[in-house]
C-alpha positions in Angstrom: 0.0 0.0 0.0 2.8 2.4 0.9 6.2 2.4 -0.6 9.2 1.2 1.5 12.0 3.7 2.0 15.7 3.0 2.8 16.8 5.0 5.8 19.1 4.7 8.7 18.0 4.0 12.2 17.9 7.0 14.5 18.7 7.2 18.1 16.1 6.4 20.8 16.2 10.1 21.7 15.1 11.0 18.2 12.2 8.6 18.3 11.1 10.0 21.7 11.3 13.5 20.3 9.2 12.4 17.4 6.6 10.7 19.6 6.2 12.9 22.7 3.9 15.9 22.4 6.2 18.5 23.9 8.5 18.4 21.0 6.9 16.4 18.2 4.5 19.0 16.7 5.9 21.1 13.9 5.2 24.8 14.4 2.2 26.4 12.6 1.6 30.0 11.6 0.9 32.1 14.7 -2.8 32.7 15.2 -2.5 36.2 16.6 -6.2 36.9 16.6 -6.1 39.1 13.5 -8.8 38.3 10.9 -7.3 37.0 7.7 -10.2 38.4 5.6 -11.2 34.9 4.6 -10.3 35.6 1.0 -9.6 32.9 -1.5 -6.5 34.8 -2.6 -5.0 35.0 0.8 -1.6 33.2 1.1 -0.9 31.0 4.1 2.1 32.1 6.2 4.4 29.7 7.8 6.7 31.1 10.4 9.1 28.8 12.1 11.0 25.7 11.0 9.8 22.2 11.0 10.9 19.9 13.8 13.4 17.2 12.8 11.7 13.9 12.0 13.7 10.7 11.7 13.6 8.8 8.5 13.0 5.6 10.3 10.3 4.6 12.9 10.6 1.4 14.7 7.3 1.2 16.5 9.0 1.2 19.9 7.2 2.8 22.8 9.2 5.6 24.5 8.0 6.7 27.9 6.4 10.1 27.1 5.5 10.8 30.7 9.1 11.1 31.9 9.5 14.8 32.1 7.9 15.6 28.7 4.3 14.8 29.3 1.7 17.0 27.5 -0.1 17.5 30.8 1.6 18.6 34.0 -0.5 16.1 35.8 -1.2 13.1 33.6 0.3 12.0 30.3 -2.0 11.4 27.3 -3.7 8.1 27.2 -1.7 5.4 25.6 -4.4 2.8 25.2 -3.9 2.4 21.5 -0.2 1.4 21.9 0.3 -2.2 21.3 2.8 -4.6 22.8 3.8 -6.0 19.5 5.9 -3.9 17.0 4.3 -2.2 14.0 4.3 -4.2 10.8 6.5 -3.1 7.9 3.5 -1.6 6.1 2.5 0.3 9.2 6.0 1.6 9.7 6.1 2.8 6.1 2.7 4.5 6.6 3.9 6.2 9.8 6.9 7.5 8.0 4.7 8.9 5.3 2.5 10.6 7.9 5.4 12.2 9.7 7.0 13.4 6.5 3.7 15.0 5.5 3.6 16.7 8.9 7.2 17.9 8.6 6.5 19.3 5.1 3.1 20.6 6.0 1.7 18.7 3.1 -1.9 18.8 4.2 -3.2 17.1 1.0 -1.0 14.0 1.6 -1.8 14.0 5.4 -5.5 14.1 4.8 -5.2 11.2 2.3 -3.3 9.2 4.8 -5.7 10.0 7.6 -8.7 8.9 5.6 -7.1 5.8 4.1 -7.5 2.3 5.6 -6.1 2.2 9.1 -6.0 6.0 9.5 -3.0 7.3 11.5 -2.2 3.9 13.0 -1.9 4.9 16.7 -1.8 7.7 19.2 1.9 8.4 19.0 1.4 9.5 15.4 -1.9 11.2 16.2 -0.2 13.5 18.7 1.9 14.9 15.8 -0.7 14.7 13.0 -3.9 16.0 14.7 -2.6 19.5 15.5 -1.3 19.8 12.0 -4.7 18.8 10.6 -6.4 21.3 12.8 -3.7 24.0 12.4 -3.4 24.3 16.2 0.4 24.4 16.4 2.6 23.2 19.2 2.4 23.3 22.9 4.9 26.1 23.5 4.8 27.9 26.8 2.5 30.9 26.7 0.3 29.6 23.8 -2.5 28.6 26.2 -4.6 31.5 27.6 -4.7 32.0 31.4 -8.3 31.0 32.2 -8.1 32.4 35.7 -7.5 35.9 34.2 -10.6 35.6 32.0 -14.2 36.3 32.9 -16.3 33.2 33.9 -18.4 31.8 31.0 -22.2 31.6 31.4 -22.3 27.9 30.7 -19.7 26.7 33.2 -22.2 25.2 35.6 -23.5 22.9 32.8 -20.0 22.1 31.8 -19.3 20.8 35.3 -22.4 18.7 35.3 -21.4 17.0 32.1 -17.8 16.6 33.0 -18.9 14.7 36.1 -20.4 12.2 33.7 -17.4 11.8 31.5 -14.9 9.0 30.9 -17.6 6.3 31.2 -16.4 3.9 28.6 -12.7 4.7 28.5 -10.0 4.8 29.6 -10.4 1.3 31.1 -8.6 0.0 34.1 -7.9 3.4 35.6 -8.6 4.1 39.3 -11.3 6.5 40.3 -8.7 8.9 41.6 -6.9 9.0 38.3 -10.2 9.5 36.4 -11.0 12.4 38.8 -7.7 14.0 37.7 -8.7 13.6 34.0 -12.1 15.1 34.7 -10.4 18.1 36.3 -8.2 18.4 33.2 -11.2 18.1 30.9 -13.0 20.8 32.8 -10.0 23.1 32.5 -9.7 22.6 28.8 -13.3 23.3 28.1 -13.4 26.3 30.5 -10.3 27.8 29.0 -11.6 27.6 25.4 -15.0 29.0 26.4 -13.6 31.9 28.4 -11.2 32.8 25.6 -14.0 32.8 23.1 -17.1 33.8 25.1 -19.4 34.0 22.1 -19.4 30.2 21.9 -22.4 28.5 23.5 -21.7 25.1 25.2 -23.9 22.2 24.1 -24.4 18.9 25.9 -22.1 16.4 24.2 -19.3 18.9 23.6 -17.4 17.3 26.5 -17.6 13.9 24.6 -15.7 15.5 21.8 -13.1 17.3 23.9 -12.3 14.2 26.0 -11.1 12.4 22.9 -8.7 15.2 22.1 -7.6 15.4 25.7 -6.8 11.7 25.8 -4.8 11.7 22.6 -3.0 15.1 22.9 -2.8 15.8 26.6 -4.2 18.8 28.4 -1.7 21.4 27.0 -2.0 20.6 23.4 -5.7 20.0 23.6 -6.5 23.6 24.4 -5.4 25.1 21.0 -6.7 22.1 19.2 -10.2 22.3 20.8 -10.3 26.1 20.1 -9.6 25.5 16.4 -12.1 22.7 16.2 -14.8 24.7 18.0 -14.5 27.9 15.9 -13.7 26.4 12.5 -15.2 22.9 12.4 -18.2 22.7 14.7 -19.0 26.4 15.0 -22.6 25.8 13.9 -23.3 23.7 16.9 -22.2 26.5 19.3 -24.4 29.3 18.0 -27.0 30.9 20.3 -29.8 28.8 18.9 -30.2 25.3 17.4 -30.9 26.8 13.9 -27.3 26.1 12.7 -27.6 22.5 13.8 -30.9 22.1 12.1 -29.3 23.2 8.8 -27.0 20.2 9.0 -29.8 17.8 9.7 -31.9 19.2 6.8 -29.1 18.2 4.5 -29.4 14.5 5.4 -32.5 13.7 3.4 -30.8 15.0 0.2 -27.8 12.7 0.9 -30.1 9.8 1.6 -31.9 10.4 -1.6 -28.6 10.4 -3.5 -27.7 7.1 -1.8 -31.1 5.3 -2.2 -34.2 7.1 -3.4 -36.5 4.3 -2.3 -35.1 4.1 1.2 -35.3 7.9 1.4 -39.0 7.8 0.5 -39.5 5.1 3.1 -38.1 7.4 5.8 -39.8 10.5 4.5 -42.3 10.7 7.3 -39.5 10.6 9.9 -37.8 13.9 10.7 -34.0 13.6 10.5 -33.5 14.5 14.2 -32.6 10.8 14.7 -29.1 11.8 13.6 -28.8 14.6 16.1 -26.8 12.9 18.9 -24.3 11.2 16.6 -23.5 14.1 14.3 -23.6 16.7 17.0 -20.9 14.9 19.0 -18.9 13.6 16.0 -20.1 10.1 17.2 -18.1 10.5 20.4 -21.2 10.1 22.5 -22.2 6.8 20.9 -19.0 4.9 20.1 -17.8 3.1 23.3 -14.4 1.7 22.1 -11.5 4.2 22.4 -9.6 2.7 19.5 -12.7 3.1 17.3 -13.4 6.7 18.2 -9.7 7.7 17.8 -9.6 6.1 14.4 -12.9 7.8 13.4 -11.5 11.2 14.5 -8.5 10.6 12.1 -11.2 10.6 9.3 -13.4 13.4 10.6 -10.6 15.9 11.4 -9.2 15.4 7.9 -12.6 15.9 6.2 -15.2 18.7 5.6 -17.9 19.3 8.2 -20.5 17.6 6.0 -18.7 14.2 6.3 -20.5 13.2 9.6 -23.8 13.5 7.7 -22.5 11.4 4.8 -21.3 8.8 7.3 -24.7 8.7 8.9 -26.3 8.2 5.5 -24.0 5.2 4.9 -25.0 3.8 8.3 -28.6 4.1 7.4 -27.9 2.5 4.0 -26.3 -0.4 5.8 -29.5 -1.0 7.7 -31.8 -0.9 4.7 -33.3 -4.4 5.1 -34.0 -3.8 8.8 -35.7 -0.4 8.1 -37.8 -1.7 5.2 -39.3 -4.3 7.5 -41.0 -1.4 9.4 -43.9 0.4 7.9 -43.2 3.9 6.7 -46.2 5.2 8.6 -44.6 4.3 11.9 -42.1 7.2 12.3 -41.7 6.7 16.0 -40.4 3.2 15.6 -38.1 4.2 12.7 -36.8 7.1 14.8 -36.1 4.8 17.7 -34.1 2.5 15.6 -32.2 5.1 13.6 -31.2 7.1 16.7 -29.1 4.2 18.0 -25.9 3.1 16.1 -25.8 -0.6 15.2 -23.5 -2.9 17.1 -20.9 -4.0 16.2 -20.0 -1.0 14.0 -17.9 -2.0 11.0 -16.1 1.2 11.2 -13.4 0.7 8.5 -15.8 -0.3 5.8 -18.2 2.5 6.7 -15.4 5.0 6.4 -14.3 3.8 3.0 -17.9 3.7 1.8 -18.4 7.3 3.1 -15.4 8.5 1.1 -16.8 6.9 -2.0 -20.2 8.4 -1.5 -18.8 11.9 -1.0 -16.8 11.6 -4.2 -19.8 10.3 -6.1 -22.3 12.9 -4.7 -20.5 16.0 -3.4 -22.7 18.5 -1.5 -23.0 20.9 -4.4 -24.6 18.1 -6.6 -27.2 17.0 -4.0 -30.8 17.0 -5.3 -33.4 19.6 -4.4 -31.0 22.5 -4.3 -30.2 21.4 -0.8 -26.7 22.9 -0.8 -27.9 26.3 -2.1 -30.0 26.7 1.1 -27.0 26.3 3.3 -25.6 29.6 4.7 -22.3 30.8 3.3 -21.2 31.3 6.9 -21.9 27.7 7.9 -19.0 25.4 8.6 -20.6 23.1 6.0 -19.4 25.6 3.4 -16.4 27.2 5.1 -14.7 23.8 5.5 -15.7 22.6 2.0 -12.4 23.8 0.5 -9.5 22.4 2.6 -7.0 24.9 1.2 -9.1 27.9 2.4 -9.8 26.2 5.7 -6.1 25.8 6.3 -5.7 29.6 6.0 -8.5 30.5 8.5 -7.6 31.9 11.9 -9.5 31.9 15.1 -10.4 35.5 14.4 -11.9 34.4 11.1 -14.0 31.9 13.0 -15.3 34.5 15.3 -16.2 36.8 12.4 -18.1 33.9 10.7 -19.8 33.1 14.0 -21.1 36.7 14.4 -22.2 36.8 10.8 -24.2 33.6 11.0 -25.6 34.4 14.4 -26.9 37.8 13.0 -28.3 36.0 10.0 -30.1 33.5 12.1 -31.4 36.2 14.4 -32.9 38.1 11.4 -34.5 34.9 10.1 -35.9 34.1 13.6 -37.2 37.6 14.0 -39.0 37.4 10.7 -40.6 34.1 11.6 -41.8 35.6 14.9 -43.3 38.6 13.2 -45.0 36.4 10.6 -46.4 34.1 13.4 -47.7 37.1 15.3 -49.4 38.5 12.2 -51.1 35.1 11.5 -52.2 34.9 15.1 -53.7 38.4 14.8 -55.5 37.6 11.6 -56.9 34.3 13.0 -58.2 36.2 16.0 -60.4 38.3 13.7 -61.0 35.6 11.1 -64.6 34.9 12.1 -65.7 38.5 12.1 -64.0 39.0 8.7 -65.6 35.9 7.3 -69.0 37.0 8.6 -68.5 40.4 7.1 -67.6 38.9 3.8 -70.7 36.7 3.6 -73.0 39.2 5.2 -71.9 42.0 2.9 -72.5 39.8 -0.2 -76.0 38.9 1.1 -76.9 42.6 1.7 -75.7 43.5 -1.8 -77.8 40.6 -3.3 -80.9 41.8 -1.5 -80.4 45.4 -2.6 -79.8 44.5 -6.2 -82.8 42.1 -6.2 -85.1 44.8 -4.9 -84.2 47.3 -7.6 -84.3 44.7 -10.3 -88.0 43.6 -9.7 -90.0 43.6 -12.9 -93.4 44.9 -13.4 -95.0 41.4 -12.9 -93.6 41.4 -9.4 -91.1 38.6 -10.1 -87.6 39.1 -9.0 -84.5 39.0 -11.1 -82.5 37.7 -8.2 -82.1 34.3 -9.8 -80.3 35.7 -12.8 -78.0 37.8 -10.5 -77.0 35.0 -8.1 -74.3 33.3 -10.3 -72.5 36.7 -10.8 -72.7 37.5 -7.1 -71.5 34.0 -6.1 -68.4 34.4 -8.3 -67.8 37.9 -6.9 -68.0 36.5 -3.4 -65.6 33.6 -4.2 -63.0 36.0 -5.7 -63.2 38.3 -2.6 -62.8 35.3 -0.3 -59.8 34.1 -2.4 -58.1 37.4 -1.9 -58.8 37.4 1.8 -57.7 33.8 2.6 -53.9 34.4 2.4 -54.2 36.8 5.3 -56.4 34.5 7.4 -54.2 31.4 7.3 
């Protein structure tokens, strides 16, 4: 799969420097908070030199907690490390990944992350994930001082959710050690929210952050989570759920592209069954640490629409089960679809998702679904990976404010329209009575004046005309009554 390279074996110190988070991440352009104008013509800047990366990687496991741990309290989780050495193919792939990180070749790195097996293991992820996210290294001073920042409005909810974290993994850790991890998780989330107070916490955000914390360690997790929040999942952190709903409304179009018959079968079921999985990047539902770490390789290297494509593929894989249920039983269908199947054949699902995305990219989806997505949504601002790589945190804040204002205008209009309809309905009966009553009076008056000399009325000849007049008047009035 990956070509073998001839290279000399480096010292153990070089391998440790490669693997441990304090020195392994190549520098990225400084995110100084200045907007980059989000223009297609903007050139990416790259200050700083790349860290030295050895040409050979043995798969040995250096002790990263000996004085160079990413967290001052606990090292990153090493649950994905294996006792056996990496295979020759895996070593070659690791070498390719690390060279892509060194050269800042994001195209190659994304291809490797989305290919079968992903980034292999956490030692490599600690180098590659920050490069994929553009979050830089863990140099001293790069993390804001949360104590110096104003408390965020959602911190009480954060603490409630943090207390329920680390349920499935890490395994075989003492309660005391898990308490330390919970403290670190709380600090990471709080630091990011205080540094970017416009962000609104959502339940399930802690599930996402705990994965980055376990892989990267507390120090490196802060800038990574900040980039992820503002540039990849920003829509979920808006003041209302409208941004999230725009993601879910894209799912039926993807399902139709996958299988029109299956989409029709599910047409009576609202796509909210995909909310928990897509909102949390599947971190809330996947219980195996190795699986969620592998999935994050794929998601962090992909546009924000990919979680929706993945869910469509999962639905497709359950077609037979779903067709056994009548389409007029939306509650039953919702119950089944809201839970991921077990076991989850993750690798095959990832490869099928990549194929589906290539066959039916968002701009080709039926029903003009893509055209209804806001230009400020992460669905579109992550669509071009080259432009995404150039975005700064300040760009993310600008896009956040634009989309929040856009949603507020739309919501205000909906409220005004609703109030108007309620007002019209309030006076609908009087208006209807006036319409019919007025027509009746007119008919009587005309009939009186059209009496012939024999005393017979011409009302019968006038009624068809009056009836048509009444119907036309009622037709003009109806849009304002309903």
